[in-house]
N, C-alpha and C positions, 0 to 999 in steps of 0.2 A: 605771368602770374608771380606774385611775390612769394618768396620761400615761406614754408610753414614754420611757425615758431615751435621751439622745443617745448615740451610739457612743463618743464620747470620755469621757463620764461613766461609762459601763459599764466602759471600759478602766481608768479611774482607780480605780473601786471594786474591780475585780479586782486591781489592783496593790496597793491597800491591804490587801485580804484575804490576798493571798499574803505580803506583808510581815508582817502580824499573825500569820499561821500560823507563819512562821519564828521570830518572836520568842517566840510561845507555846511552841513546841517547845523553844527554847533556855532561856527564862526563866520559863515558866509563864504562866497566864492573868492573873496579877496584875502582870505586867510594866508598867512605867510607859508611859503613852500616848506620852510623848516618845521612848521607845526605838522604838516602832512607827513614829512619824512619821519618825525618822531613817532607819530601815530602808527606808521607802517613799520617802524623799526629798521629803516634804511637810511643811507646817506642821501643828501640832496642831489648828488650827481646821478644816482640811480633814477630818481624821478625825471631829471632832465634828459637822461638817455632814452627813457620810454616816451616822454612827452616834452618836446623841446620848448613849447610855449605854454603859458597858462591857458590860452584858448584851447589848445590841443587836449590838455588835461580836463578842462571843464566839459568839453564835448564828449570825451571818452567816459567821464563819470556819468554824464547825462545818459548816454547809450547803455552803460552798465546798469544804471538804476532802472531804466525802462525795461531792460531784459529781466532783471531780478523781479520787478513788479509783475511783469507778464508771466513769468514762470511760477510765481507764488500763487496766483489765482487757482489753478487746478490742484496744486499741492494742498492749499488750505481747504479746498472743498473736500478732499479725501481725509484730511486730518481732523477737522472740526466736527463737533457734535451736530451742528446745523449749518445750512447754507447762510443764514443770517450772521452767525458767528464768524464764518469764513469771510463774508463781505465786510464785516466790521474790522477784522484783522487786516484785510487787504486795503481798506481805506486808510488805516494807520500807516501802512507802507507807502501808499500813494501820497499821503500828506508829507511824509519825510522826503519823498521825491520832489514834491512841489516846492518845498523850502529851498532845495538846491536849484530847481528850475528857474525860480524867480530871479536869481542872480545871473542866469545865463545871458539874458539880453544885454546886460551891461558888459559882460566879458566878450561878447561878440558884436559890439556896436558896428564895427567896420564891415561885417559880413551878414547883412540882413537876409540874403538868399539862403545862406547856410542855416540861419535860425529858422527860417520858414520850412526848409526841408526836414530839420529836426522835429519841428512841431508836427508835420505830417506823419513822420515816423512814429512819434509819440501817440497820435490818435489811431493810426493803423494797428499798432501793437497792443495798446491798452484798452481801446474801445471794445473789441471783441471779448477780452478777458472780463471786463466789467459787465458786459452783457451776459456772459455765461454765469457769473455770480448772481446777477439780478434774476435771470431766468430760473436758476435753481431755487432761489428764495421764494419766487412766485409759485413755483410748482410745489414747494413745501408748505404753502399757505402762510408764509411768514411776512410777506410784504404784498402790497396790492399790485395789480397789473398796470402796465402803461408807463412805467418809468423808463426813460430812454438813457442808455449809458452816457451819451454825450452830455445830456442835461445834468445828470448826477455829477459827472466829473467836472463840468464847468461850474456847477454850484459849489462844489468843494473847493475848487481853485479860487473862486471869487471870495470865499470865506477866508482862505489862507492869505490872500494879499491884503485883507482889511486891517491887519494888525498895525502896520507902520511902527511908530515909536510908542504906542499906547500899551503900557505894561498890563493894563486892566483887561485888554482884549484877548480872549482865549479862543482861538479858532477851533481847537479840538472840542471844546465844550459846545460850540455852535454846530459843529459837524455831528456831534452826538445827537443834538436836538433834531438836526436834519434827518439823520438815519432813523430816529424814533418816529418821525413823521411819515416814514415810508410804510409803517406797520399796516398789515392787512386790516386791522381794526380801526385805523384812522380814516375818518370820512372827509369829504370835501371841505366841511366847515372847520376841520382840525388843521388845515394846512396853513 
């Protein structure tokens, strides 16, 4: 078994991962390591000590964001005024995660099995959280029944990858329209 990390080392790693996630959302996974170091307030050597390769860093950020997104679901349900408000805030976090995730495939081109296991991890962790948020919103009468977590997550993911280089394309606006279409008052003809 590997030795346990000291609490300060864990905090430092979490700070690096949060900074890298911010930079990846803003500049993509190919952002310079010096930009991540500046965001985290550390030297580049610190990043390389924790994550010897860019792929190591990208995978760690991916896992970090999955965990943050998974932990946010129940917290948002307890904080927000309604389950639908919690779902909307969770979807915002999910979208931020997806922006980073889309660059992952390029960063891991040489290890497709590693990417597949990360994708399974992503679905196993986030599917139940999305389901919990959907169930709470259905029970509150805010959205209609029958919406599957995988379908919603896949739909949001598809909207996120549609942007490409088109500055007129706003995936968040389309996701808002998608969420509005889940309304308990929306009928089959409104889809």
